[in-house]
C-alpha positions in Angstrom: -16.3 1.4 -9.9 -20.2 2.1 -9.3 -21.4 3.5 -6.1 -23.6 1.7 -4.3 -27.4 1.6 -5.4 -28.8 4.6 -3.2 -29.9 8.2 -3.7 -26.7 10.1 -4.0 -26.8 13.7 -2.3 -25.9 17.0 -3.9 -23.2 17.8 -2.0 -21.8 14.0 -1.9 -21.8 14.3 -5.8 -19.9 17.6 -5.2 -17.3 16.5 -3.3 -16.5 13.1 -5.3 -16.3 15.5 -8.8 -13.7 17.3 -6.5 -12.0 14.8 -5.9 -11.7 12.8 -9.3 -10.3 16.5 -10.9 -7.9 16.2 -8.4 -6.3 12.8 -9.4 -4.2 14.1 -11.6 -2.7 16.4 -8.9 -2.0 14.2 -6.4 -0.7 11.4 -8.7 1.9 14.2 -10.1 2.6 15.0 -6.2 3.0 11.0 -5.4 6.7 11.0 -5.2 7.1 14.5 -2.9 4.4 13.0 -0.8 6.2 9.7 0.1 10.2 11.8 0.1 8.8 14.9 2.2 6.5 12.5 4.4 3.9 15.6 4.5 1.3 16.9 1.8 2.7 19.2 -0.5 1.4 22.6 0.5 -0.4 23.4 -2.8 -2.3 19.7 -2.7 -3.1 19.9 0.7 -5.0 23.4 0.0 -6.6 21.9 -2.8 -7.7 19.2 -0.7 -9.1 21.6 1.7 -11.2 23.4 -0.8 -12.4 19.8 -2.1 -14.0 19.6 1.5 -12.3 16.1 2.0 -11.1 16.8 5.6 -14.3 18.0 7.0 -16.9 15.7 5.8 -18.4 15.4 9.4 -18.2 19.3 9.8 -22.5 20.2 10.1 -23.9 21.9 7.5 -24.8 25.0 9.5 -21.1 25.6 10.4 -20.3 25.3 6.2 -19.7 21.6 6.4 -20.9 19.0 3.8 -22.5 17.0 6.6 -21.9 14.0 4.1 -23.9 10.6 5.4 -22.0 7.5 6.4 -21.7 6.0 3.1 -20.9 9.2 1.5 -17.7 9.5 3.9 -16.2 6.1 3.3 -17.1 6.3 -0.7 -14.9 9.5 -0.5 -11.9 8.0 1.4 -12.3 5.1 -0.9 -11.7 6.9 -3.9 -9.1 8.8 -2.4 -7.2 5.8 -0.9 -7.5 4.4 -4.6 -5.5 7.2 -5.8 -2.9 7.5 -3.1 -3.1 5.6 0.1 -1.7 8.8 2.7 -4.5 11.2 1.0 -7.2 8.7 1.8 -5.9 8.1 5.3 -5.6 12.3 5.8 -9.1 12.5 5.2 -10.3 9.8 6.8 -8.5 11.5 9.8 -9.2 14.7 10.0 -13.2 14.2 8.9 -13.1 12.2 11.9 -12.3 15.1 14.0 -14.7 17.0 12.3 -17.5 15.2 14.0 -16.5 17.1 16.8 -17.8 20.7 15.8 -21.5 19.1 16.4 -20.4 18.5 20.2 -19.0 22.5 20.4 -21.8 25.6 21.0 -22.2 27.1 18.2 -19.5 30.0 18.5 -16.7 27.8 19.1 -17.7 25.4 16.4 -17.7 28.3 14.0 -14.7 29.6 15.3 -12.8 26.1 15.1 -14.4 24.5 12.1 -16.0 27.1 10.2 -13.0 27.7 7.8 -12.1 25.6 4.7 -8.9 25.2 5.7 -10.3 23.8 9.4 -8.3 20.4 9.4 -8.1 18.7 12.6 -4.8 16.3 13.3 -4.0 14.6 16.9 -4.6 11.8 19.5 -7.0 11.1 22.3 -5.1 7.9 23.6 -3.1 7.3 25.7 -4.6 10.5 27.3 -1.9 13.3 28.9 -3.0 15.9 31.7 -4.9 18.8 32.0 -5.4 20.8 35.1 -8.5 22.3 36.4 -8.2 25.9 35.9 -10.4 29.2 36.4 -12.6 29.1 33.1 -10.9 26.0 31.4 -8.1 23.7 31.8 -4.0 23.7 31.6 -2.8 21.0 29.2 0.5 19.7 28.9 2.0 16.3 27.7 3.4 14.7 24.2 1.3 13.4 21.9 1.8 10.7 19.1 0.5 9.9 15.5 -0.6 13.4 14.8 -1.7 12.2 10.8 -1.4 15.3 9.2 0.4 17.5 11.3 1.9 19.3 8.3 -1.6 21.1 7.4 -3.7 20.9 10.4 -5.1 24.1 12.0 -6.1 22.4 15.5 -4.9 19.5 17.3 -7.1 17.3 19.1 -5.6 16.4 22.8 -6.8 13.3 24.6 -6.6 14.4 28.4 -7.1 12.9 31.8 -8.4 16.0 34.1 -6.6 16.7 37.4 -8.1 18.7 40.2 -6.0 19.5 42.9 -3.1 17.5 41.6 -5.3 14.1 41.4 -6.9 12.5 38.5 -10.8 13.4 38.6 -12.9 10.3 38.6 -16.6 9.8 37.2 -19.6 8.8 39.0 -18.4 5.2 38.0 -14.7 5.5 39.4 -13.0 5.8 36.2 -10.5 8.8 35.3 -12.7 11.5 33.8 -11.0 11.8 29.9 -11.7 15.2 27.8 -11.0 16.2 24.4 -9.2 19.3 24.5 -8.9 21.0 21.4 -5.7 23.3 21.0 -4.8 25.7 17.8 -1.8 23.9 16.2 0.3 27.7 16.8 0.3 26.7 20.5 1.7 23.3 20.0 5.2 22.3 19.1 5.5 19.2 16.3 8.4 16.8 16.7 9.5 15.1 13.8 9.3 11.2 14.1 7.3 10.2 11.3 10.0 8.0 9.5 8.0 4.6 8.4 7.5 2.5 5.3 4.1 2.4 4.8 1.9 5.7 4.9 4.7 7.8 4.8 3.1 10.7 3.7 0.6 11.1 6.6 3.1 13.6 8.6 1.7 11.5 11.6 4.3 13.3 14.0 4.4 14.0 17.4 3.4 17.2 19.2 4.3 18.8 22.6 1.6 21.1 24.4 3.4 22.8 27.4 1.0 24.4 29.9 -1.3 25.7 27.3 -4.9 27.0 28.5 -7.5 25.4 27.2 -11.4 27.4 27.6 -14.1 25.0 28.9 -16.1 26.2 25.5 -13.1 24.2 23.5 -13.4 20.6 25.1 -16.2 18.6 23.7 -17.6 15.9 25.6 -18.1 13.2 22.8 -20.6 10.9 23.9 -21.2 12.7 27.5 -24.5 13.9 26.4 -26.4 14.7 23.2 -24.7 16.8 20.3 -25.6 20.6 20.0 -26.5 19.5 16.3 -29.8 17.4 16.3 -28.9 15.3 13.3 -28.6 11.4 13.0 -25.3 11.9 11.9 -24.6 13.1 15.4 -26.9 10.9 17.4 -24.4 8.1 18.1 -20.6 9.3 18.4 -19.2 6.5 17.1 -20.1 7.2 13.8 -16.6 9.5 14.0 -14.8 6.3 12.8 -16.8 5.2 9.9 -14.6 6.7 7.5 -11.8 4.2 8.5 -13.9 1.3 6.2 -12.5 3.3 2.7 -8.8 3.2 3.3 -8.4 -0.9 2.6 -11.2 -0.4 0.0 -9.5 2.0 -2.1 -5.9 0.3 -1.3 -7.0 -3.3 -2.6 -8.7 -1.7 -5.6 -5.6 0.1 -6.4 -3.9 -2.9 -6.3 -6.2 -5.0 -8.4 -6.2 -2.1 -11.0 -2.6 -2.4 -11.4 -2.0 -5.9 -11.4 -4.8 -6.5 -14.1 -3.3 -4.0 -16.3 0.2 -5.6 -16.0 -1.0 -8.9 -17.2 -1.7 -7.3 -20.4 1.9 -6.4 -21.0 3.9 -8.7 -19.2 4.8 -12.1 -20.4 5.3 -15.1 -18.6 7.2 -16.3 -21.3 7.8 -14.9 -25.0 4.7 -14.8 -26.7 2.5 -15.6 -23.6 1.0 -12.5 -21.7 0.2 -13.1 -17.9 -3.5 -13.1 -18.5 -3.6 -16.1 -20.5 -2.2 -18.7 -17.8 -4.4 -20.0 -16.0 -3.2 -19.7 -12.1 -3.2 -16.1 -13.0 -6.8 -15.8 -14.0 -7.9 -18.0 -11.3 -5.8 -15.6 -8.9 -7.2 -12.6 -10.1 -11.0 -13.6 -10.1 -10.6 -14.9 -6.3 -9.1 -11.3 -5.1 -11.7 -9.5 -7.2 -14.5 -11.6 -5.5 -13.0 -10.9 -1.7 -12.9 -7.6 -2.2 -16.3 -6.7 -3.4 -17.8 -9.1 -0.6 -15.6 -7.2 2.0 -16.7 -3.8 0.2 -20.6 -5.3 -0.1 -20.0 -6.0 4.0 -19.0 -2.8 4.6 -21.6 -0.7 2.7 -24.8 -3.0 3.6 -23.5 -2.8 7.6 -23.7 0.8 6.8 -27.1 1.4 5.6 -28.8 -0.6 8.0 -27.2 1.3 10.6 -27.8 4.4 8.8 -31.3 3.4 8.5 -31.6 2.6 12.7 -30.2 6.4 12.9 -32.3 8.0 10.5 -35.5 7.0 12.1 -34.2 7.9 16.0 -33.4 4.7 17.3 -30.3 3.2 18.9 -28.2 0.8 17.3 -28.6 -3.0 18.7 -25.6 -4.8 20.2 -25.4 -6.5 17.0 -25.5 -3.8 14.6 -22.9 -2.2 16.6 -20.7 -5.3 16.7 -20.9 -5.4 12.8 -20.1 -1.8 12.7 -16.8 -2.5 14.3 -16.0 -6.0 12.6 -16.5 -4.7 9.1 -13.9 -2.2 9.4 -11.6 -4.9 10.7 -12.6 -7.2 8.3 -12.0 -4.6 5.3 -8.5 -4.3 6.3 -7.7 -7.9 6.7 -9.0 -8.7 3.6 -7.2 -6.0 1.7 -4.1 -7.3 3.4 -4.9 -10.9 2.1 -5.4 -9.5 -1.3 -2.5 -7.3 -1.6 -0.3 -9.7 -0.3 -1.2 -12.6 -3.1 -1.5 -9.6 -5.7 2.5 -9.0 -4.6 3.0 -12.4 -5.1 1.6 -12.7 -8.4 3.4 -9.9 -9.5 6.6 -10.9 -8.8 9.3 -8.9 -9.3 7.2 -6.3 -11.0 6.3 -5.4 -7.3 9.5 -4.9 -6.1 10.2 -1.4 -7.5 9.6 1.6 -5.3 7.8 3.0 -8.8 5.4 0.4 -8.4 2.0 1.2 -6.8 2.0 -2.4 -5.5 4.8 -1.9 -3.6 3.1 1.2 -2.0 0.0 -0.3 -1.7 2.1 -3.1 0.4 3.2 -0.9 2.7 0.3 1.1 3.4 -2.2 -1.5 4.2 0.5 -3.5 6.5 0.9 0.5 8.2 -2.8 1.0 8.4 -4.2 -2.3 9.3 -1.9 -2.0 12.8 -4.4 0.8 13.9 -6.1 0.2 17.2 -9.2 0.7 15.6 -9.2 -1.9 13.1 -6.9 -4.3 14.6 -7.8 -8.1 14.7 -7.8 -7.9 18.6 -11.0 -6.0 17.8 -12.7 -9.2 17.0 -12.8 -10.3 20.4 -15.1 -7.6 22.0 -17.6 -8.0 18.8 -17.7 -11.1 19.7 -18.7 -10.8 23.5 -21.3 -8.2 21.8 -22.9 -10.8 19.5 -23.2 -13.4 22.2 -24.8 -11.1 24.4 -21.9 -9.9 26.8 -20.1 -6.9 27.8 -17.4 -6.3 25.2 -15.4 -5.3 28.2 -13.4 -2.0 26.6 -14.6 1.1 25.1 -16.4 0.0 22.1 -19.6 2.0 21.3 
């Protein structure tokens, strides 16, 4: 599928070329990814060197600093090849935005290396007690996608002072992001799921670890240290979520379209000659391409606003979140329809479609893209407060 008609940066081309060159290695590792529930170390290293885990790191720290459309395109391409790899590139790239909200020294230390990969969880927040020069963090955190190869864990924490939760000026708990080196945590292997098995989204325990103030970016509380459009609106760290469903849906379509050329509904009559099959494939193509256009059109409009130094309007904010949820819901519907169309050809673990189905069902459960996001988006469109943290 061709990229959207826009100028492609040299850095985007470099990352995309590296991703496409890795396709044979990723496909060869597919069974190991599924069985071991994590990336094989050699593949993880190849992906690090390709830059797909650091797409949001500023150029000043050696990162690609890819624009929103480019980040989605990379995740879309990886998700087409292997859903878990696309998901992991999305998660770590989202975390990599934090580099722009740190002072230069900790940013370079935590994000400057090619092996700098973030995992972790922001919600529900655990406890961080105010200490001399920083915080003492303790708690069990969940859904740390990429725990098997991450160098740093992000920990969402409620700040405690003198034994009580510290409140903001609005009377809400003061919640901060703590960055903890993975070597100071303990991974708990709980990730035994149906879909996205290869993401290693395990729990991890932090036990009374000291985190200096400089390693606690306050995302959204003030301007980033790096003055660039990519960091002018903190909600952009969520952007690459949109690439996962688009890539999974394309993988499913590619498989079924190829299947129709070799599977016969009856002797001498391949699937592709059946009228119902033709209608189903055409409708699926239209649905996926419509969702894809919505994603990239929304991002291009938003990016133009941010590049002009302006703030997104409530309607732009709403569509930004809507396109992510809509893409997941569309992909889930399309893949389900194709699964039915493929019939018994879809049920074997050797079938890409079987994994596509499990992966889209699992990824669609994420809070960021869940259908419950339609309500706050609708409130924004109607001129109301979204009633939750919605950016």
